[in-house]
C-alpha atoms as one frame of an Amber mdcrd trajectory, in Angstrom:
protein
-107.977  97.551 -10.075-110.435 100.238 -11.180-110.707 103.576  -9.263-114.277
 102.712  -8.335-113.230  99.390  -6.868-110.397 101.024  -4.873-112.803 103.576
  -3.342-115.370 100.861  -2.567-112.734  98.783  -0.808-111.413 101.781   1.173
-114.909 102.682   2.395-116.130  99.123   3.110-115.665  99.487   6.849-117.103
  98.269  10.143-115.466  99.871  13.149-116.071 101.849  16.325-119.286 103.829
  16.870-119.394 107.492  15.983-118.904 109.803  18.955-121.786 112.169  18.280
-125.266 112.296  19.727-127.858 110.360  17.764-129.680 112.683  15.375-126.884
 115.254  15.023-126.242 116.400  11.455-122.571 115.823  10.655-120.273 116.929
   7.829-118.810 113.454   7.572-118.583 109.992   9.048-115.772 107.930  10.449
-116.094 104.620  12.156-112.842 105.180  14.000-114.555 107.778  16.178-114.736
 110.986  14.156-113.316 112.230  10.871-109.777 113.598  10.951-110.838 116.775
   9.172-113.165 119.293  10.849-116.273 120.843   9.393-115.313 123.462   6.853
-111.803 122.091   6.233-110.049 123.762   3.316-109.039 120.693   1.287-107.625
 117.215   1.658-104.028 117.328   2.952-102.491 115.254   0.161-103.630 117.304
  -2.852-101.852 120.114  -4.697-104.343 122.945  -4.334-102.480 124.904  -7.010
-102.497 122.102  -9.573-103.115 123.503 -13.062-106.308 122.575 -14.862-106.332
 121.236 -18.392-104.215 119.025 -20.599-104.928 115.540 -21.878-103.963 112.096
 -20.615-104.141 108.834 -22.560-104.453 105.541 -20.700-104.399 102.000 -22.081
-107.300  99.617 -21.637-107.357  95.982 -22.720-109.912  94.243 -24.906-113.025
  96.069 -26.011-116.273  97.607 -24.768-119.874  97.776 -25.929-121.594  99.525
 -23.045-121.680 102.912 -21.281-123.668 101.556 -18.329-121.359 100.096 -15.696
-124.219  99.094 -13.411-125.374  96.012 -15.314-123.797  92.572 -15.558-124.518
  92.572 -19.298-121.940  93.518 -21.884-118.495  95.024 -21.348-118.603  98.452
 -19.735-116.127 101.079 -20.880-113.220 101.859 -18.585-113.366 105.100 -16.603
-117.122 105.398 -16.178-116.630 106.097 -12.464-115.517 109.583 -13.525-119.046
 110.583 -14.513-120.980 109.551 -11.408-120.790 111.358  -8.067-121.794 109.755
  -4.772-123.555 111.113  -1.700-120.254 111.304   0.148-116.634 111.014  -0.917
-113.767 109.266   0.784-110.460 110.543   2.039-107.554 108.619   0.526-105.610
 109.301   3.738-108.165 107.831   6.132-109.206 104.216   6.146-112.698 104.945
   7.335-113.850 108.439   6.466-116.519 109.869   4.192-117.181 113.588   3.717
-120.152 115.371   2.212-120.411 115.703  -1.567-123.929 115.530  -3.048-125.081
 115.170   0.562-123.866 118.131   2.594-124.733 116.433   5.899-125.489 112.999
   7.346-126.906 111.552  10.569-127.768 108.066  11.753-129.826 106.446  14.485
-128.010 105.484  17.657-128.758 101.799  17.062-127.825 102.005  13.376-131.395
 101.277  12.286-131.377 104.142   9.759-129.310 106.869   8.155-130.392 110.252
   6.799-128.742 112.444   4.169-129.378 116.135   3.581-128.639 117.035  -0.013
-126.815 120.160  -1.086-129.427 122.384  -2.746-126.843 123.441  -5.331-126.350
 119.870  -6.573-127.295 119.418 -10.230-126.889 116.963 -13.061-124.969 117.886
 -16.201-128.218 118.941 -17.910-128.792 121.550 -15.191-131.653 119.752 -13.433
-131.480 119.512  -9.608-130.438 116.340  -7.823-133.288 115.427  -5.484-134.225
 112.773  -2.954-136.248 111.066  -5.694-133.047 110.588  -7.701-131.291 109.163
  -4.648-134.109 106.727  -3.885-134.311 105.678  -7.534-130.551 105.120  -7.686
-130.601 102.635  -4.817-133.663 100.775  -6.082-132.427 100.575  -9.671-128.906
  99.523  -8.732-130.181  96.681  -6.556-132.302  95.434  -9.451-129.579  95.817
 -12.066-126.526  94.234 -10.454-126.022  91.447  -7.887-123.137  93.308  -6.245
-125.400  96.162  -5.161-128.155  93.717  -4.260-125.810  92.063  -1.761-124.028
  95.251  -0.689-127.276  97.013   0.252-129.230  93.910   1.241-130.090  95.282
   4.696-131.705  98.466   3.338-135.438  97.758   3.444-137.071 101.131   2.799
-136.792 104.891   2.750-138.658 108.054   3.723-138.296 111.492   2.161-139.871
 114.462   3.977-138.793 116.898   1.239-136.832 117.119  -1.995-133.490 117.502
  -0.225-133.642 114.964   2.582-133.906 111.174   2.594-133.777 108.529   5.318
-132.936 104.902   4.594-134.340 102.301   6.972-132.477  99.072   7.759-133.878
  95.599   8.339-131.551  95.003  11.277-129.901  97.145  13.901-126.187  97.196
  14.610-124.844  97.166  11.035-122.414 100.035  11.572-121.128  99.947   8.035
-124.417 100.748   6.312-124.341 104.541   6.857-120.859 104.611   5.324-121.593
 102.457   2.307-124.839 104.262   1.550-122.648 107.336   1.321-120.933 105.551
  -1.602-124.197 105.359  -3.553-123.703 106.635  -7.149-126.469 109.078  -8.004
-128.320 108.671 -11.304-130.973 110.831 -12.917-134.360 109.182 -12.369-136.185
 110.897 -15.227-133.566 109.704 -17.706-133.059 106.092 -16.601-136.728 105.557
 -15.746-137.927 106.671 -19.167-139.700 104.223 -21.450-137.262 102.080 -23.374
-134.417 102.527 -20.887-133.338 100.273 -18.036-130.276 100.267 -15.822-130.184
  96.491 -16.339-129.502  96.882 -20.078-126.469  97.845 -22.110-126.390 101.143
 -23.956-124.089 103.337 -26.014-126.240 106.398 -25.422-124.446 109.109 -23.455
-126.433 109.890 -20.269-126.723 113.038 -18.155-124.253 112.683 -15.279-123.659
 113.828 -11.727-119.854 113.730 -11.686-116.958 116.012 -12.610-116.488 114.540
 -16.108-118.791 113.829 -19.024-118.345 111.509 -21.991-117.296 113.599 -25.000
-116.549 111.005 -27.684-117.107 107.272 -28.075-115.452 105.015 -30.631-117.220
 101.809 -29.637-114.779  99.091 -28.704-111.731 101.228 -29.470-111.628 104.400
 -27.375-113.616 106.605 -25.031-112.846 110.179 -24.041-114.003 112.007 -20.922
-114.015 115.807 -20.732-113.740 117.801 -17.531-116.968 119.706 -16.874-116.494
 123.446 -16.508-120.128 123.681 -15.333-119.673 121.073 -12.582-121.571 122.439
  -9.586-119.196 120.970  -6.972-115.858 121.999  -8.477-115.192 124.504  -5.666
-116.286 122.308  -2.741-113.523 121.633  -0.233-113.567 117.911  -1.083-112.820
 118.761  -4.733-110.119 121.416  -4.354-106.999 120.177  -6.165-108.920 117.289
  -7.766-110.267 116.564 -11.247-107.443 118.578 -12.775-106.954 116.889 -16.136
-109.015 118.405 -18.924-109.370 115.319 -21.103-108.930 111.660 -20.175-108.889
 109.152 -23.012-108.876 105.365 -22.647-107.470 103.627 -25.721-108.158  99.910
 -26.131-105.494  97.407 -27.174-105.763  93.726 -28.007-103.377  92.620 -25.262
-101.039  93.980 -22.638 -97.881  93.548 -24.705 -99.231  95.900 -27.377-100.344
  98.341 -24.675 -96.813  98.412 -23.248 -95.344  99.122 -26.667 -97.813 102.006
 -26.982 -96.491 103.462 -23.730 -92.901 103.295 -24.983 -93.946 104.891 -28.258
 -95.528 107.828 -26.422 -99.068 106.896 -27.473-100.039 106.282 -23.826 -99.075
 108.514 -20.892 -99.444 106.291 -17.825 -99.086 102.626 -16.917 -99.493 100.719
 -13.668 -97.175  97.767 -14.207 -98.380  94.278 -13.265 -95.750  92.237 -15.108
 -92.593  91.451 -13.164 -90.873  90.485 -16.422 -91.637  93.806 -18.089 -90.728
  95.737 -14.924 -87.360  93.985 -14.752 -86.437  93.986 -18.433 -88.756  96.235
 -20.437 -87.875  99.715 -19.200 -84.241  99.818 -20.286 -85.044 102.630 -22.686
 -83.534 106.049 -23.505 -86.682 107.763 -22.205 -86.295 106.211 -18.756 -82.532
 106.795 -18.720 -82.983 110.481 -19.520 -85.841 110.972 -17.057 -88.298 111.795
 -19.811 -90.293 108.793 -18.615 -90.618 108.311 -14.852 -90.302 104.775 -13.480
 -91.043 104.533  -9.771 -92.568 102.497  -6.969 -95.115 103.804  -4.476 -95.874
 101.987  -1.240 -99.415 102.133   0.145-100.643 101.202   3.615-103.214  98.631
   2.517-103.967  94.964   2.805-102.644  93.061  -0.199-105.846  91.015  -0.283
-105.878  87.701  -2.118-104.995  86.750  -5.664-105.165  83.084  -6.532-106.370
  80.214  -8.643-110.107  79.767  -8.218-111.235  76.177  -8.735-114.958  76.112
  -9.360-116.728  74.144  -6.600-119.737  73.870  -8.892-117.647  71.228 -10.690
-117.933  68.063  -8.515-114.244  67.124  -8.817-113.221  70.270  -6.911-115.741
  69.785  -4.111-113.396  67.665  -1.975-111.128  69.620   0.376-108.353  67.055
  -0.127-108.397  67.669  -3.865-108.101  71.421  -3.378-105.178  71.009  -0.973
-103.484  68.562  -3.343-103.603  71.133  -6.136-101.657  73.544  -3.920 -98.923
  70.980  -3.277 -98.372  70.713  -7.038 -97.588  74.427  -7.424 -93.915  75.425
  -7.261 -93.943  79.088  -6.264 -90.246  79.285  -5.367 -89.191  78.122  -8.851
 -91.668  80.553 -10.397 -90.384  83.445  -8.294 -86.778  82.728  -9.231 -87.252
  82.067 -12.935 -90.306  84.093 -13.947 -90.785  86.839 -11.355 -87.215  88.104
 -11.030 -87.539  87.697  -7.253 -90.123  90.473  -7.036 -93.091  88.744  -5.364
 -93.909  87.030  -2.070 -96.343  84.140  -1.661 -99.696  85.162  -0.224-100.752
  83.347   2.926-103.890  85.225   3.968-107.033  86.705   2.460-106.091  89.873
   4.385-102.369  89.721   3.689-100.179  92.313   5.354-102.746  93.652   7.833
-103.698  93.052  11.451-106.744  91.204  10.145-104.698  88.251   8.905-104.906
  85.015  10.911-101.672  83.546  12.247-100.560  80.592  14.366-103.270  78.679
  16.225-106.607  80.403  16.940-106.640  82.873  19.821-108.995  82.494  22.760
-111.286  85.127  21.250-111.285  83.383  17.874-112.141  80.080  19.557-115.253
  81.666  21.066-116.486  82.139  17.500-115.143  78.886  16.073-116.132  76.370
  18.771-119.906  76.615  18.118-119.092  75.824  14.466-116.699  72.928  15.150
-118.893  70.277  13.502-118.974  72.377  10.319-115.232  73.036  10.125-112.162
  70.994   9.120-110.349  69.739  12.225-107.188  71.546  11.079-108.961  74.867
  11.573-108.287  74.522  15.296-104.552  73.918  14.913-101.710  76.017  13.508
-102.610  78.001  10.421-101.963  76.125   7.169 -98.730  77.190   5.509 -98.296
  77.038   1.740 -95.927  74.327   0.490 -92.352  75.436  -0.248 -89.567  74.121
  -2.452 -85.866  74.739  -2.979 -86.545  76.509  -6.306 -84.659  73.812  -8.227
 -87.757  72.676 -10.081 -87.692  69.293  -8.355 -90.789  69.027  -6.154 -91.057
  65.256  -5.921 -91.748  65.320  -2.180 -94.566  67.814  -2.653 -96.015  65.804
  -5.533 -95.989  62.680  -3.353 -97.993  64.608  -0.765-100.421  65.695  -3.493
-100.765  62.128  -4.791-101.531  60.846  -1.309-104.280  63.438  -0.890-105.807
  62.500  -4.229-105.763  58.839  -3.217-107.526  59.685   0.050-110.180  61.413
  -2.046-110.631  58.295  -4.184-108.573  59.307  -7.207-105.977  56.891  -8.606
-103.774  56.405 -11.668-105.308  54.287 -14.442-103.472  54.078 -17.771-101.339
  57.023 -16.766-104.320  59.272 -15.977-105.745  60.351 -12.632-109.217  58.814
 -12.545-112.175  58.146 -10.279-115.156  56.018 -11.230-113.943  56.065 -14.818
-113.720  59.863 -14.986-110.375  61.441 -15.870-109.389  64.439 -13.761-109.281
  67.428 -16.113-108.713  71.163 -15.589-109.118  73.948 -18.112-107.405  77.159
 -16.989-109.433  79.968 -18.520-107.351  83.083 -19.187-107.988  86.482 -20.721
-104.372  87.675 -20.920-101.763  85.756 -22.960 -99.072  87.100 -20.614-100.338
  84.746 -17.900 -99.717  81.661 -20.040 -96.011  81.521 -19.138 -96.954  81.390
 -15.453 -99.623  78.715 -15.721 -97.702  76.475 -18.158 -95.106  75.222 -15.590
 -97.924  74.458 -13.150 -99.646  72.391 -15.829 -96.439  70.366 -16.277 -96.449
  69.504 -12.572-100.129  68.567 -12.720 -99.367  66.255 -15.646 -96.928  64.375
 -13.404 -99.938  63.580 -11.201-101.894  62.265 -14.192-104.089  65.360 -14.465
-105.173  66.355 -17.960-104.766  70.148 -17.694-104.767  72.720 -20.465-104.751
  76.452 -21.102-107.432  78.364 -22.926-107.035  82.083 -23.593-110.131  83.798
 -24.962-111.191  87.350 -25.816-112.471  89.657 -23.041-116.130  89.474 -24.092
-116.208  85.667 -24.055-114.229  85.620 -20.829-116.599  88.008 -19.062-119.640
  86.038 -20.185-118.207  82.758 -18.961-117.106  84.185 -15.616-120.465  85.933
 -15.134-122.205  82.576 -15.518-119.522  80.577 -13.637-118.765  78.528 -16.740
-115.166  77.594 -15.978-112.953  75.035 -14.220-110.243  77.405 -13.033-109.570
  81.131 -13.359-107.216  83.644 -11.764-109.032  86.144  -9.563-108.136  88.957
  -7.176-110.130  89.779  -4.052-109.260  93.248  -2.823-109.750  93.876   0.884
-110.057  97.086   2.860-108.505  97.645   6.245-111.951  97.024   7.699-114.045
  94.569   5.692-117.824  94.446   5.877-120.884  93.860   3.712-118.874  93.080
   0.566-117.811  89.787   2.187-121.311  88.467   1.495-120.736  88.916  -2.218
-117.318  87.237  -1.995-118.104  84.116   0.023-121.747  83.729   1.125-124.078
  80.883   0.179-126.638  83.417  -1.028-124.186  84.723  -3.639-122.991  81.340
  -4.899-125.641  80.823  -7.585-126.300  84.455  -8.437-124.930  85.255 -11.928
-122.580  88.203 -11.996-121.610  87.977  -8.336-118.107  87.607  -6.932-118.476
  84.266  -5.177-116.546  82.780  -8.064-115.516  79.800  -5.958-119.109  78.709
  -5.369-118.792  78.537  -1.570-121.889  77.320   0.258-120.619  76.964   3.792
-122.841  77.696   6.816-119.777  78.339   8.972-118.551  80.987   6.533-122.035
  82.534   6.420-122.096  82.769  10.215-118.655  84.382  10.438-119.521  86.927
   7.730-122.509  88.105   9.754-120.436  88.274  12.948-117.925  90.396  11.065
-120.577  92.744   9.672-122.314  93.219  13.030-119.152  93.494  15.124-119.641
  96.073  17.880-116.032  97.191  18.213-112.752  97.274  16.328-111.443  94.400
  18.473-114.511  92.301  17.672-114.116  93.048  13.972-110.466  91.994  13.983
-111.311  88.742  15.784-114.176  87.887  13.431-112.076  88.676  10.355-109.200
  86.517  11.564-111.630  83.678  12.225-113.103  84.038   8.731-109.613  84.162
   7.223-108.679  80.981   9.099-111.766  79.128   7.858-111.268  80.200   4.245
-107.634  79.069   4.410-108.299  75.746   6.125-110.921  74.854   3.506-108.472
  75.603   0.673-111.181  77.559  -1.105-108.584  79.460  -3.154-105.043  78.441
  -4.055-102.996  81.522  -3.116-100.624  83.092  -5.602 -98.496  86.141  -4.804
 -98.401  89.832  -4.003 -96.054  92.763  -4.573 -94.938  95.077  -1.762 -95.628
  98.257  -3.727 -97.270  99.809  -6.773 -95.088  99.986  -9.893 -95.698 103.030
 -12.080 -94.386 104.372 -15.367 -95.494 107.677 -16.879 -94.248 110.419 -19.133
 -92.712 113.414 -17.414 -95.473 115.895 -18.213 -97.847 113.967 -15.953 -97.426
 114.958 -12.298 -98.558 113.636  -8.925 -98.578 115.210  -5.436 -95.307 114.869
  -3.560 -97.306 114.069  -0.420 -99.127 110.996  -1.677-102.115 109.659   0.303
-101.701 106.531   2.398-104.289 104.282   0.823-104.603 105.020  -2.904-102.661
 106.349  -5.878-105.489 108.775  -6.582-104.928 108.424 -10.320-106.105 110.264
 -12.316-108.209 112.252  -9.826-105.465 114.091  -7.901-102.794 114.075 -10.641
-102.354 116.836 -13.214-100.793 117.535 -16.588 -98.266 120.261 -17.106 -99.001
 122.318 -20.185
C-alpha cells in the first residue's frame, strides 16, 4: 500500500466529539477526545530526533508510469508523489485519530460540525518561494473534486467555503453531525492555484511537467516509465516544525521500475534496491537464504502493527449479470480450497480473512447484537435472511486437496440459481458460465490456477489473463473485468471513504473503488449511519452491522491476511527502535547512514 493510502486510512475516522469549546483555535484534532500531544510538543515520540540527513535510497516499483499528477484517474502516476505534497494537517503514526498543524497552524470547528476553519501558517510557501494562501487551499479542494472520483466522494458533504483573509478559510458542510469532516479536510493536499489553473493545464489531465510543490521533497529527475528521483528540499519552510523533527531524513529517494516482482526481488539481492516490503510467502520462506542475510548485511525482519487487516479478496463484477445472484457468489466461495493453498503455497504463513475489518473491534461476530438489530430490523426486507443469524463462516477443508463435499454444496447453490450441467459445462439459458481472472502480477498465477481447477470440476470455463499495468489500470478504472484481486484497507475508525468502497452512488463512477458494483439501499443506509455516528459505541455498532451485511451478501470472496509486515533492507538503512503503532513510516521517519 502507498504511504498516501496508509495516512488516508489512519485519518479516516469518526469518533467521540472534541472536548473544547466551539470556536476555540486548536493546535490539533482528535476524535478520541483530545490529541495525546500538547500544544508546542517537541516532536513525535517515535522518531529519532538525531537522525542524520542525507544519503540515497532506491526502492523498486512495478510496471511503468507516464504521469506526474497523482490526482487524476488518467494514466499511470509515478510512485512516491505523496512526498511532494503537504497537507493542512499531518497525522501521528502513534495515534489512530490525531491530526496536528502543518500548513495550517490552527483549526477550529462548529459545535454541530457544520463547518471547520483553518488558520494557515504565514511562513508556509511553495517550492518556488510564493506564499501558500487560502486561495490555494480553496482551489485544491475544488480541483481535486473535479479531477478524481475518490475526492468527489470523500469530500461530498463540503458545499462551500468562506475566506476572510489570505491566511484563514472556513469550509461549510451540507449536513451537521459529520464528525469526520474536520479531520479529513486536514488531509487535503495543497496545490499551487496559479500553476494548475493556468491555461493549458488541468488537474484532470496527465503531465510529465514538474510542478512547484508544497512538500518536503521535489522531483529532481524523471526517466519516463523507468525511474523517478525525489530530492530533499533544503529550502523547505517547515523542516524545523515540531511535526517534522526527525522526519524527511533521506536526501534522495529513487523509485526504479521493473517489469515484474521477481525481477525486482533479484534487484534487491543484487544490491540495486535498498528496501523491500515482502508480499510473497514463497519468497519470504525460500528466497532469503543468502550470504547477505546470514551475515547481517541485509536485515530480514517482521514488524507488527496495531491495525485492522482490512479485506483482500476476489472481486466478482456485479455489473456482469451472472454474478448478480447471491447464491452464485456463495457457490464460488465453496469452490476455493484455502487450507490446501495455505499448506502447499503459503508455507503456513497466512490466515483466512473473515471480516472486512479483520482483527479489530469493528469486526462482526456471532449473531447480531441487540444494538445491531436496531439498525438491521428496519432494513429486514432488503437483507438476506441469513444476516439475522450467526455470521457466515468461510468453508474449510482438510488440506488434502479433496473438497468434494464443498463442491457438492457449490453445485447445489448453482442449481438453485438456475445453472445446470449441459455437455459438461455449467449453463443457464444456453449461456456457459465463464470467468476471466484479470491479473497484473504473474506471481499470482500460481495461486489462482488451483482455484480454476476446482471451478472446472463445476463445469465453469475459467481462465487467467495477466496483462501489463497500463492495460490493467485502464480496465479496472472502467470496470471492464469479470474478476480481479483487490485489497480494501480499513482504519480503526472508518468513515466517509466507505461511500467510495460500497455505495450505490460510486458503483457507476469510473475510477472509483466500488469495484464490486454494489447498489444496495441497505448498505447505503448503514454507511450513512456509520458516518454520522454520534459516539464511539455507535460507530462500532454501525460498522459491525455494515460488515455483517457485506459478508452475508457475499460481495467479496475473502482471501487471506498476514499477522505482520515482512521487511528486507540493506544494513545502511535504519529505522527508529521505537516504531509507531500504526504505520512503518517508510521512508519518512527512516534514515540512511553515511
